[in-house]
Structures are given as structure tokens and as C-alpha cells.
ROBAMAR-155494 format. One record per residue (C-alpha): residue in three letters; x, y, z; residue number from 1. Coordinates in steps of 0.25 Angstrom, whole numbers, plus 5000, padded with zeros to 4 digits. Each point is the difference from the previous one (the first is absolute). Layout:
BEGIN
site code: ALA&east: X&north: Y&up: Z&pos: NUM;
...
This chain:
BEGIN
site code: MET&east: 5106&north: 5140&up: 5186&pos: 1;
site code: ASP&east: 5013&north: 4994&up: 4993&pos: 2;
site code: PHE&east: 4999&north: 4986&up: 4996&pos: 3;
site code: ASP&east: 5013&north: 4991&up: 4997&pos: 4;
site code: LEU&east: 4998&north: 4989&up: 4990&pos: 5;
site code: PRO&east: 5005&north: 4987&up: 5005&pos: 6;
site code: VAL&east: 5014&north: 4997&up: 4996&pos: 7;
site code: ILE&east: 5004&north: 4985&up: 4999&pos: 8;
site code: GLY&east: 5012&north: 4997&up: 5008&pos: 9;
site code: ARG&east: 4998&north: 5011&up: 5011&pos: 10;
site code: GLN&east: 5004&north: 4994&up: 5013&pos: 11;
site code: SER&east: 4988&north: 5007&up: 5008&pos: 12;
site code: GLY&east: 4990&north: 4989&up: 5004&pos: 13;
site code: PHE&east: 4988&north: 5010&up: 4997&pos: 14;
site code: ASN&east: 5006&north: 5003&up: 4986&pos: 15;
site code: LYS&east: 5003&north: 4985&up: 4997&pos: 16;
site code: TYR&east: 4986&north: 4997&up: 5003&pos: 17;
site code: TRP&east: 4994&north: 5010&up: 4990&pos: 18;
site code: GLY&east: 5011&north: 4996&up: 4990&pos: 19;
site code: LEU&east: 4995&north: 4985&up: 5001&pos: 20;
site code: LEU&east: 4985&north: 5005&up: 4999&pos: 21;
site code: PHE&east: 5003&north: 5008&up: 4987&pos: 22;
site code: LEU&east: 5007&north: 4989&up: 4994&pos: 23;
site code: PHE&east: 4989&north: 4991&up: 5003&pos: 24;
site code: ILE&east: 4990&north: 5009&up: 4994&pos: 25;
site code: LEU&east: 5008&north: 5002&up: 4988&pos: 26;
site code: LEU&east: 5001&north: 4985&up: 4998&pos: 27;
site code: LEU&east: 4985&north: 4999&up: 5001&pos: 28;
site code: LEU&east: 4998&north: 5011&up: 4989&pos: 29;
site code: ILE&east: 5009&north: 4993&up: 4991&pos: 30;
site code: ALA&east: 4993&north: 4987&up: 5002&pos: 31;
site code: GLU&east: 4987&north: 5006&up: 4997&pos: 32;
site code: CYS&east: 5005&north: 5005&up: 4987&pos: 33;
site code: THR&east: 5004&north: 4986&up: 4995&pos: 34;
site code: ASP&east: 4991&north: 4991&up: 4992&pos: 35;
site code: THR&east: 5004&north: 4988&up: 5010&pos: 36;
site code: VAL&east: 4999&north: 5003&up: 5015&pos: 37;
site code: THR&east: 5005&north: 4990&up: 5010&pos: 38;
site code: VAL&east: 4991&north: 5000&up: 5012&pos: 39;
site code: SER&east: 5008&north: 4991&up: 5009&pos: 40;
site code: SER&east: 5015&north: 4997&up: 4999&pos: 41;
site code: VAL&east: 5010&north: 4990&up: 5004&pos: 42;
site code: PRO&east: 5015&north: 5004&up: 5000&pos: 43;
site code: ASP&east: 5004&north: 4988&up: 4991&pos: 44;
site code: LEU&east: 4987&north: 4999&up: 4992&pos: 45;
site code: VAL&east: 4996&north: 5011&up: 4990&pos: 46;
site code: ILE&east: 4990&north: 5003&up: 4989&pos: 47;
site code: ASP&east: 5007&north: 5008&up: 4990&pos: 48;
site code: SER&east: 4989&north: 5003&up: 4991&pos: 49;
site code: ILE&east: 4987&north: 4994&up: 4994&pos: 50;
site code: ARG&east: 5001&north: 5002&up: 4984&pos: 51;
site code: ALA&east: 4987&north: 5001&up: 4992&pos: 52;
site code: VAL&east: 4999&north: 4999&up: 4985&pos: 53;
site code: PRO&east: 4994&north: 5008&up: 4995&pos: 54;
site code: ASP&east: 4999&north: 5010&up: 5012&pos: 55;
site code: TYR&east: 4985&north: 5002&up: 4998&pos: 56;
site code: THR&east: 4988&north: 4991&up: 4996&pos: 57;
site code: LEU&east: 4986&north: 5002&up: 4995&pos: 58;
site code: PRO&east: 4988&north: 4994&up: 5007&pos: 59;
site code: GLY&east: 5000&north: 4985&up: 4996&pos: 60;
site code: GLY&east: 5014&north: 5001&up: 4995&pos: 61;
site code: GLN&east: 5013&north: 4992&up: 5004&pos: 62;
site code: ILE&east: 5013&north: 5005&up: 5006&pos: 63;
site code: GLU&east: 5013&north: 4992&up: 5003&pos: 64;
site code: LEU&east: 5005&north: 5002&up: 5014&pos: 65;
site code: THR&east: 5015&north: 4996&up: 5004&pos: 66;
site code: ALA&east: 5005&north: 5000&up: 5015&pos: 67;
site code: VAL&east: 5014&north: 5004&up: 5001&pos: 68;
site code: ALA&east: 5005&north: 4996&up: 5015&pos: 69;
site code: SER&east: 5013&north: 4997&up: 5006&pos: 70;
site code: ASP&east: 5005&north: 4992&up: 5012&pos: 71;
site code: ILE&east: 5014&north: 5002&up: 5005&pos: 72;
site code: ALA&east: 5002&north: 4986&up: 5005&pos: 73;
site code: GLY&east: 4995&north: 4995&up: 4986&pos: 74;
site code: ARG&east: 4989&north: 4992&up: 5005&pos: 75;
site code: ASN&east: 4988&north: 4995&up: 4991&pos: 76;
site code: LEU&east: 4989&north: 5010&up: 5000&pos: 77;
site code: SER&east: 4985&north: 4998&up: 4999&pos: 78;
site code: TYR&east: 4990&north: 5009&up: 4994&pos: 79;
site code: LYS&east: 4985&north: 5003&up: 5002&pos: 80;
site code: TRP&east: 4992&north: 5010&up: 4992&pos: 81;
site code: SER&east: 4987&north: 5006&up: 5004&pos: 82;
site code: THR&east: 4990&north: 5011&up: 4997&pos: 83;
site code: TYR&east: 4986&north: 5005&up: 5004&pos: 84;
site code: PRO&east: 4989&north: 4989&up: 4999&pos: 85;
site code: HIS&east: 4994&north: 4999&up: 4987&pos: 86;
site code: ALA&east: 5009&north: 5011&up: 4994&pos: 87;
site code: GLY&east: 5009&north: 4991&up: 4993&pos: 88;
site code: SER&east: 5006&north: 4986&up: 4999&pos: 89;
site code: PHE&east: 5014&north: 4994&up: 4998&pos: 90;
site code: ALA&east: 5004&north: 4990&up: 4991&pos: 91;
site code: ASP&east: 5009&north: 4994&up: 5011&pos: 92;
site code: ASP&east: 5000&north: 5008&up: 5013&pos: 93;
site code: THR&east: 5013&north: 4993&up: 5005&pos: 94;
site code: ALA&east: 5009&north: 5002&up: 4988&pos: 95;
site code: GLN&east: 5011&north: 5011&up: 5000&pos: 96;
site code: THR&east: 4994&north: 5004&up: 4986&pos: 97;
site code: THR&east: 4985&north: 5000&up: 4998&pos: 98;
site code: ILE&east: 4989&north: 5005&up: 4992&pos: 99;
site code: LEU&east: 4989&north: 5009&up: 5006&pos: 100;
site code: THR&east: 4987&north: 5000&up: 4993&pos: 101;
site code: VAL&east: 4992&north: 5013&up: 5005&pos: 102;
site code: ALA&east: 4985&north: 4998&up: 5002&pos: 103;
site code: GLY&east: 4992&north: 5006&up: 4989&pos: 104;
site code: ILE&east: 4991&north: 5007&up: 5011&pos: 105;
site code: LEU&east: 5011&north: 5010&up: 5003&pos: 106;
site code: LYS&east: 4999&north: 5014&up: 4994&pos: 107;
site code: ALA&east: 5010&north: 5009&up: 4993&pos: 108;
site code: GLY&east: 5006&north: 5009&up: 5010&pos: 109;
site code: MET&east: 5001&north: 4990&up: 5011&pos: 110;
site code: SER&east: 5013&north: 4994&up: 5006&pos: 111;
site code: LEU&east: 5001&north: 4986&up: 5004&pos: 112;
site code: LYS&east: 5009&north: 4996&up: 5012&pos: 113;
site code: VAL&east: 5009&north: 4988&up: 4998&pos: 114;
site code: THR&east: 5006&north: 4994&up: 5013&pos: 115;
site code: LEU&east: 5013&north: 4991&up: 5000&pos: 116;
site code: ASP&east: 5004&north: 4991&up: 5011&pos: 117;
site code: VAL&east: 5014&north: 4995&up: 4999&pos: 118;
site code: SER&east: 5006&north: 4990&up: 5010&pos: 119;
site code: ASN&east: 5014&north: 4993&up: 5002&pos: 120;
site code: GLY&east: 4994&north: 4989&up: 5009&pos: 121;
site code: GLY&east: 5001&north: 5007&up: 5013&pos: 122;
site code: LYS&east: 4998&north: 5014&up: 4998&pos: 123;
site code: SER&east: 4991&north: 5008&up: 4990&pos: 124;
site code: VAL&east: 4998&north: 5014&up: 4994&pos: 125;
site code: THR&east: 4988&north: 5006&up: 4993&pos: 126;
site code: GLY&east: 5000&north: 5010&up: 4989&pos: 127;
site code: TYR&east: 4989&north: 5006&up: 4991&pos: 128;
site code: LYS&east: 4998&north: 5007&up: 4986&pos: 129;
site code: TRP&east: 4989&north: 5008&up: 4995&pos: 130;
site code: ILE&east: 4995&north: 4997&up: 4986&pos: 131;
site code: ALA&east: 4993&north: 5011&up: 4992&pos: 132;
site code: ILE&east: 4988&north: 4996&up: 4993&pos: 133;
site code: ASP&east: 5000&north: 5009&up: 4988&pos: 134;
site code: THR&east: 4989&north: 5003&up: 4989&pos: 135;
site code: GLY&east: 5002&north: 4994&up: 4986&pos: 136;
site code: SER&east: 4994&north: 5001&up: 4987&pos: 137;
site code: THR&east: 4986&north: 4998&up: 4996&pos: 138;
site code: ILE&east: 4995&north: 4993&up: 4987&pos: 139;
site code: SER&east: 4986&north: 5001&up: 4996&pos: 140;
site code: GLY&east: 4991&north: 4999&up: 4988&pos: 141;
site code: TYR&east: 4988&north: 4993&up: 4994&pos: 142;
site code: VAL&east: 4998&north: 4986&up: 4994&pos: 143;
site code: TYR&east: 4993&north: 5000&up: 4987&pos: 144;
site code: TYR&east: 4996&north: 4991&up: 4989&pos: 145;
site code: ALA&east: 5010&north: 5001&up: 4988&pos: 146;
site code: PHE&east: 4999&north: 5012&up: 4991&pos: 147;
site code: THR&east: 4989&north: 5006&up: 5009&pos: 148;
site code: HIS&east: 4998&north: 5007&up: 5013&pos: 149;
site code: ILE&east: 4989&north: 4990&up: 5004&pos: 150;
site code: PRO&east: 5004&north: 4996&up: 5014&pos: 151;
site code: ILE&east: 5002&north: 4986&up: 5006&pos: 152;
site code: ALA&east: 4997&north: 4998&up: 5015&pos: 153;
site code: GLY&east: 5006&north: 4990&up: 5009&pos: 154;
site code: VAL&east: 5014&north: 4999&up: 4993&pos: 155;
site code: ILE&east: 5011&north: 4997&up: 5010&pos: 156;
site code: VAL&east: 5012&north: 5010&up: 4997&pos: 157;
site code: THR&east: 5013&north: 4997&up: 5007&pos: 158;
site code: ILE&east: 5014&north: 5007&up: 5000&pos: 159;
site code: ALA&east: 5012&north: 4996&up: 5010&pos: 160;
site code: ASN&east: 4992&north: 4995&up: 5012&pos: 161;
site code: ARG&east: 4988&north: 5009&up: 4998&pos: 162;
site code: ALA&east: 4986&north: 4996&up: 4995&pos: 163;
site code: ASP&east: 4987&north: 5007&up: 4997&pos: 164;
site code: THR&east: 4987&north: 4996&up: 4993&pos: 165;
site code: SER&east: 4994&north: 5009&up: 4989&pos: 166;
site code: ASP&east: 4987&north: 5006&up: 5005&pos: 167;
site code: SER&east: 4987&north: 5001&up: 4992&pos: 168;
site code: ILE&east: 5006&north: 5011&up: 4991&pos: 169;
site code: GLY&east: 5013&north: 4992&up: 4998&pos: 170;
site code: TYR&east: 5008&north: 5009&up: 5009&pos: 171;
site code: TYR&east: 5012&north: 4994&up: 5008&pos: 172;
site code: LYS&east: 5010&north: 5007&up: 5009&pos: 173;
site code: LEU&east: 5013&north: 4994&up: 5006&pos: 174;
site code: ARG&east: 5008&north: 5009&up: 5010&pos: 175;
site code: ASP&east: 5013&north: 5000&up: 5008&pos: 176;
site code: ILE&east: 5009&north: 4994&up: 4989&pos: 177;
site code: ARG&east: 5015&north: 5002&up: 5001&pos: 178;
site code: SER&east: 5005&north: 5007&up: 4987&pos: 179;
site code: ASP&east: 5006&north: 4989&up: 4991&pos: 180;
site code: SER&east: 4996&north: 4991&up: 4988&pos: 181;
site code: TYR&east: 4989&north: 4990&up: 5002&pos: 182;
site code: THR&east: 4990&north: 4991&up: 4992&pos: 183;
site code: LEU&east: 4986&north: 5005&up: 5001&pos: 184;
site code: GLU&east: 4990&north: 4988&up: 4998&pos: 185;
site code: ALA&east: 4985&north: 4999&up: 4999&pos: 186;
site code: VAL&east: 4992&north: 4987&up: 5000&pos: 187;
site code: LYS&east: 4985&north: 4996&up: 5000&pos: 188;
site code: ASP&east: 4993&north: 4987&up: 4996&pos: 189;
site code: GLY&east: 4996&north: 5001&up: 4986&pos: 190;
site code: TYR&east: 5010&north: 5010&up: 4996&pos: 191;
site code: ASP&east: 5013&north: 4999&up: 4994&pos: 192;
site code: GLY&east: 5012&north: 5004&up: 5009&pos: 193;
site code: TYR&east: 5007&north: 5013&up: 5000&pos: 194;
site code: SER&east: 5014&north: 5003&up: 5004&pos: 195;
site code: SER&east: 5008&north: 5012&up: 4998&pos: 196;
site code: LEU&east: 5014&north: 5005&up: 5004&pos: 197;
site code: VAL&east: 4998&north: 5014&up: 5007&pos: 198;
site code: GLU&east: 5010&north: 5009&up: 5006&pos: 199;
site code: LEU&east: 4996&north: 5008&up: 5012&pos: 200;
site code: ARG&east: 5007&north: 5013&up: 5003&pos: 201;
site code: GLY&east: 4988&north: 5007&up: 5006&pos: 202;
site code: ASN&east: 4985&north: 4999&up: 4999&pos: 203;
site code: ARG&east: 4995&north: 4994&up: 4987&pos: 204;
site code: VAL&east: 4987&north: 4998&up: 4992&pos: 205;
site code: GLN&east: 5000&north: 4986&up: 4993&pos: 206;
site code: ASN&east: 4987&north: 4996&up: 4993&pos: 207;
site code: ILE&east: 4999&north: 4985&up: 4997&pos: 208;
site code: PHE&east: 4993&north: 4994&up: 4988&pos: 209;
site code: LEU&east: 4995&north: 4986&up: 5000&pos: 210;
site code: THR&east: 4996&north: 4990&up: 4989&pos: 211;
site code: SER&east: 4989&north: 4989&up: 5002&pos: 212;
site code: PRO&east: 4995&north: 4992&up: 4989&pos: 213;
site code: GLY&east: 4989&north: 4994&up: 5009&pos: 214;
site code: ASN&east: 4995&north: 5014&up: 5005&pos: 215;
site code: THR&east: 5000&north: 5007&up: 4986&pos: 216;
site code: ALA&east: 4993&north: 4998&up: 4987&pos: 217;
site code: LYS&east: 5002&north: 5001&up: 4985&pos: 218;
site code: LEU&east: 4990&north: 5010&up: 4996&pos: 219;
site code: THR&east: 4996&north: 5001&up: 4985&pos: 220;
site code: GLY&east: 4989&north: 5006&up: 4992&pos: 221;
site code: THR&east: 4996&north: 5010&up: 4990&pos: 222;
site code: VAL&east: 4996&north: 5015&up: 4999&pos: 223;
site code: SER&east: 4989&north: 5003&up: 4990&pos: 224;
site code: THR&east: 4989&north: 5011&up: 4998&pos: 225;
site code: MET&east: 4986&north: 4998&up: 5004&pos: 226;
site code: GLU&east: 4997&north: 4995&up: 4986&pos: 227;
site code: GLY&east: 5011&north: 4989&up: 5002&pos: 228;
site code: ASN&east: 5011&north: 5007&up: 4991&pos: 229;
site code: PRO&east: 5014&north: 4996&up: 5005&pos: 230;
site code: LEU&east: 5008&north: 5012&up: 5005&pos: 231;
site code: GLU&east: 5015&north: 5000&up: 4997&pos: 232;
site code: LYS&east: 5010&north: 5008&up: 5008&pos: 233;
site code: ILE&east: 4992&north: 5001&up: 5013&pos: 234;
site code: GLN&east: 5008&north: 5000&up: 5013&pos: 235;
site code: VAL&east: 4995&north: 4990&up: 5010&pos: 236;
site code: THR&east: 5007&north: 5002&up: 5014&pos: 237;
site code: VAL&east: 4998&north: 4993&up: 5013&pos: 238;
site code: LEU&east: 4997&north: 5010&up: 5011&pos: 239;
site code: ASN&east: 5006&north: 5000&up: 5014&pos: 240;
site code: ASP&east: 4991&north: 5000&up: 5012&pos: 241;
site code: ASP&east: 5002&north: 5015&up: 5001&pos: 242;
site code: ASP&east: 4996&north: 5001&up: 4985&pos: 243;
site code: SER&east: 5014&north: 5004&up: 4996&pos: 244;
site code: LYS&east: 5005&north: 4993&up: 4988&pos: 245;
site code: SER&east: 5008&north: 4987&up: 5001&pos: 246;
site code: GLU&east: 5011&north: 4995&up: 4990&pos: 247;
site code: LEU&east: 4990&north: 4989&up: 4996&pos: 248;
site code: SER&east: 4996&north: 5006&up: 4987&pos: 249;
site code: ASP&east: 4998&north: 4996&up: 4985&pos: 250;
site code: THR&east: 4995&north: 5006&up: 4987&pos: 251;
site code: THR&east: 4989&north: 4993&up: 4992&pos: 252;
site code: ASP&east: 5004&north: 4994&up: 4986&pos: 253;
site code: ILE&east: 4993&north: 5002&up: 4987&pos: 254;
site code: ASP&east: 4989&north: 4990&up: 5005&pos: 255;
site code: GLY&east: 4998&north: 5008&up: 5013&pos: 256;
site code: GLY&east: 5007&north: 4989&up: 5008&pos: 257;
site code: TYR&east: 5008&north: 5003&up: 5013&pos: 258;
site code: HIS&east: 5008&north: 4990&up: 5009&pos: 259;
site code: LEU&east: 5004&north: 5003&up: 5014&pos: 260;
site code: ALA&east: 5008&north: 4990&up: 5009&pos: 261;
site code: GLY&east: 5002&north: 5000&up: 5015&pos: 262;
site code: VAL&east: 4988&north: 5007&up: 5003&pos: 263;
site code: PRO&east: 4997&north: 4998&up: 5015&pos: 264;
site code: LYS&east: 4987&north: 4993&up: 5003&pos: 265;
site code: GLY&east: 4988&north: 5007&up: 5006&pos: 266;
site code: ASN&east: 4992&north: 5012&up: 4997&pos: 267;
site code: ARG&east: 5008&north: 5008&up: 4990&pos: 268;
site code: ARG&east: 4998&north: 5013&up: 4992&pos: 269;
site code: LEU&east: 5004&north: 5001&up: 4986&pos: 270;
site code: LEU&east: 5003&north: 5014&up: 4993&pos: 271;
site code: ILE&east: 4997&north: 5002&up: 4985&pos: 272;
site code: GLU&east: 5007&north: 5011&up: 4993&pos: 273;
site code: ASN&east: 5002&north: 5004&up: 4985&pos: 274;
site code: GLY&east: 5014&north: 4996&up: 4997&pos: 275;
site code: GLY&east: 5000&north: 5006&up: 4986&pos: 276;
site code: ASN&east: 4987&north: 4995&up: 4993&pos: 277;
site code: SER&east: 4997&north: 5012&up: 4991&pos: 278;
site code: PRO&east: 4988&north: 4996&up: 4993&pos: 279;
site code: PHE&east: 4992&north: 4999&up: 5014&pos: 280;
site code: ASP&east: 5000&north: 5010&up: 5011&pos: 281;
site code: VAL&east: 5001&north: 4989&up: 5011&pos: 282;
site code: LEU&east: 4997&north: 5006&up: 5014&pos: 283;
site code: THR&east: 5008&north: 4997&up: 5012&pos: 284;
site code: ASP&east: 4992&north: 4990&up: 5009&pos: 285;
site code: THR&east: 5001&north: 4990&up: 5011&pos: 286;
site code: MET&east: 4994&north: 4986&up: 5001&pos: 287;
site code: ALA&east: 4999&north: 4991&up: 5012&pos: 288;
site code: VAL&east: 5003&north: 4985&up: 4999&pos: 289;
site code: VAL&east: 5000&north: 4989&up: 5010&pos: 290;
site code: ILE&east: 5012&north: 4990&up: 4997&pos: 291;
site code: THR&east: 4998&north: 4986&up: 5006&pos: 292;
site code: THR&east: 5007&north: 4991&up: 4991&pos: 293;
site code: ASP&east: 5014&north: 4998&up: 4994&pos: 294;
site code: SER&east: 4995&north: 5004&up: 4986&pos: 295;
site code: MET&east: 4989&north: 5009&up: 4997&pos: 296;
site code: PHE&east: 4994&north: 5007&up: 4987&pos: 297;
site code: CYS&east: 4995&north: 5013&up: 5003&pos: 298;
site code: PRO&east: 4993&north: 5008&up: 4988&pos: 299;
site code: LEU&east: 5000&north: 5015&up: 5002&pos: 300;
site code: ARG&east: 4992&north: 5011&up: 4993&pos: 301;
site code: GLY&east: 5006&north: 5013&up: 4996&pos: 302;
site code: LYS&east: 4992&north: 5013&up: 5001&pos: 303;
site code: MET&east: 5001&north: 5010&up: 4989&pos: 304;
site code: ALA&east: 4997&north: 5015&up: 4999&pos: 305;
site code: ARG&east: 4990&north: 5001&up: 4989&pos: 306;
site code: VAL&east: 4997&north: 5012&up: 4992&pos: 307;
site code: VAL&east: 4985&north: 5002&up: 5000&pos: 308;
site code: PHE&east: 4999&north: 5012&up: 4991&pos: 309;
site code: GLU&east: 5011&north: 5007&up: 4992&pos: 310;
site code: SER&east: 4998&north: 5014&up: 4994&pos: 311;
site code: ASN&east: 5008&north: 5004&up: 4988&pos: 312;
site code: GLY&east: 4996&north: 5015&up: 5002&pos: 313;
């Protein structure tokens, strides 16, 4: 069966009908491909566009919306913005330009429908725009005491409009952050504040190190033999909770003395190593200490490898 495509302008009533139907369908397809769709129309009142800057947002982010509408008679226009309940809020839902704050409960990959009603006092039109909810960068890491990997729990870490609290192992994670430069901050009562400018251009790991005079101590002492002889050039190091070495370390002086500042209070383990004492073969050893005061003296005993019997052949 042959089928003739409709030709606009043909005099036949049948073909004129199909031509108008074809034109109507074409207009619908064009409308569906645009960002802003007018769902009701008035000859002298038109919503030209709804502008969004930027053209996407993140969960909890903000976007600037501007209505571009025209009235042939030049009458004053009023505006009314709306969206899904609890999905977002407008700084001023009756302004021509407003700020939309997207709810943090939305997830990346969703789209948020924004509706705009424009009235000239007698007639009104309605348009809408879909706002893409995109995924952003993630920043994560651990909060530690300065110069250690000893975790600090309960630290509030913030960046942009995101916040998280470090857990029992000091871990924090902040998601859905737009790529940009931000100030990363960390606070907890009893600890010195932390602030660092970071640039996010993708996922990033950022460990945070805090100081706290009230929650750390000055640890001093001596390392000596079982007979009380001082041991010089012995390395004394504070261990992290996983028994790895921290940066809190000192080498004993000629009197066997060591000095460690900023040692986190609580149950700690000290590593003793020979740092170059040639007269004594000092064995590597660990010792447990409980630090409860701001200043503490802790004498340590070094274990030596002793030769029981030596044969000259």
C-alpha cells in the first residue's frame, strides 16, 4: 500500500488534517527535547526559558534559577516556584531569580523537577525544568594525634556544607562535594582547631593531625642496664595502636635520658632499640606505660645479649 506524507498547504481536507497532526506531533517532540517545557500556553504570555546556574547540582547543594518570561502587553508578571515536597527549598519562591537548596537526602543519578507558574494578573502559564543530581568528589581519612597514627574519635570534620564525626578508629568520610577549593576544618573540645585549604578534583584522602596540650603529656626518663648503668644512644619511640612506629622518638643522651613531648595519654607502648651504642648489645624490646598526668618520669631497663661462654678454639 502506498502512503503519501502530508504536505502542508494541500487543499484536500483529508491531507490538511494529517498535515496539522504532523505539525502538532513535531512541536511536541521539539518541546520534549528542550530543558524548559511550557505545559499551558496563553497567546500573549510565554515562558521563554528557565535558566539554571550551574546546570546540575549535588545532594544538599544550591543552584540559581532565573525565569525568563514575556508578556506582549507589557504587564507586570508574578512568579511562583515549587518542587516536590521535602526535595528542596527556595530562598524566595516568588522572585524572578531565586536560589534552590536541594535536600541532602537526594541521591546522585536522580533528577529534580522544578515547576514555575507565571501570571500577568489575569492569565497564567506553567513551565518546568529538570535538575540533574550528580555525584561529586569524596574526601576521607583519619584523625590522629600529631606525629602519630593514634586515632581521635568524636572529632567533627566539615567541608562546604558537609559534616561527619570521626569514629572509634578516627575515620571520617564526606561525600558528594562539587569539585572546587574548600577549607577543611576539624574541631573537638579540648583539642586545637584544624583548618586546611584543599582542592577537590576527584576523590581525595586527607589525614588530619590534631594537637592537644590537655590530652597529651611530656614523657621523660632514663634507659639503663639492670645494674643501673645508663645507656647512651638508645632509641625510644612511641608506638601507634597497631604497633607501628610513630614520629614521637628520641635518642638517649650520655646519661641515658630521653625526652618525648606530645605523647597521647592512656595506655601506650614504648619501643626500645639500639641506636648506635656499640659497647652494649641492647636488644629490641617494648614496654607498656600508662600515662595519666601532664608530665611523667618513666625509667626503662634495656635488655642486653650476654655472652655466657666464649671459646678461643
